[in-house]
C-alpha positions, -999 to +999 in steps of 0.1 A: +592-104+308+588-110+271+587-148+261+602-138+227+633-121+243+662-132+224+693-139+243+730-134+235+758-161+235+768-148+272+735-136+288+725-145+321+698-171+323+678-183+355+642-201+346+648-239+348+612-247+340+603-258+376+572-235+376+558-247+342+533-271+339+529-291+309+494-301+300+493-338+290+459-346+273+438-375+274+433-391+239+403-375+221+389-350+199+400-313+207+395-278+191+427-260+184+440-228+172+472-224+150+494-202+172+527-204+152+545-215+121+583-219+112+603-227+081+628-255+085+648-279+064+648-318+071+681-334+063+677-370+051+693-397+075+707-428+064+683-457+065+655-427+068+625-426+045+623-391+040+644-371+016+660-339+023+632-311+019+616-281+033+597-285+066+567-264+080+567-265+119+530-255+130+522-249+168+486-253+177+472-243+211+444-265+228+427-247+256+415-272+285+404-266+321+439-277+330+455-251+311+466-243+276+484-272+257+508-264+228+517-290+201+541-287+174+535-307+143+560-312+113+551-312+077+576-327+054+569-311+021+572-339-004+549-358-025+544-389-001+531-363+026+510-342+002+479-361+018+488-349+054+495-313+042+461-315+023+442-328+053+456-301+076+447-271+052+411-288+047+409-289+086+415-252+090+392-243+063+418-231+036+411-259+011+383-280+000+384-317-007+398-325-042+406-288-051+442-275-057+457-251-032+489-231-032+501-236+005+503-204+025+517-214+057+520-181+073+483-173+067+473-206+088+479-184+121+446-178+137+426-204+118+410-232+141+398-267+136+395-300+153+421-328+157+423-361+173+452-362+197+470-393+211+500-398+234+534-409+224+557-425+250+588-407+257+623-419+267+615-424+302+588-447+319+556-428+325+565-398+301+539-390+274+538-364+247+508-351+226+507-357+191+480-351+165+467-384+153+444-369+127+431-337+115+393-336+112+377-321+083+348-293+092+319-314+079+333-347+092+342-334+129+307-342+142+307-379+128+347-380+136+351-392+103+391-388+099+423-392+084+452-406+101 
């Protein structure tokens, strides 16, 4: 069955996820590959810090002996978050430190890099989610100099 099959509103469904295993990584540095990119929009929420702005959602895959782990990372496209966007493009080799870059999110697919991964607690006790703590620059990955 095609995992990208699109459903219509009244289609029949069955898979309830019981046979899927989600890989939770131990905190550490991992190699990854960018496997997806989506355009979205972030809406400002009352009391929130970020303004309404475009949002890039990047999916990375980390392959481990326990299976593949997929992590989605949101990039809010506004000035305060420029450093995070820039470090991602440096990490995947599309930008050099200090240089300007026109963002080409769709061209990040297939690029690889290293990231420091950590766990975020979920809403239920004992449930954790993987998240990117830092994107590591290619020359710095061995010494684990990083941005967070």
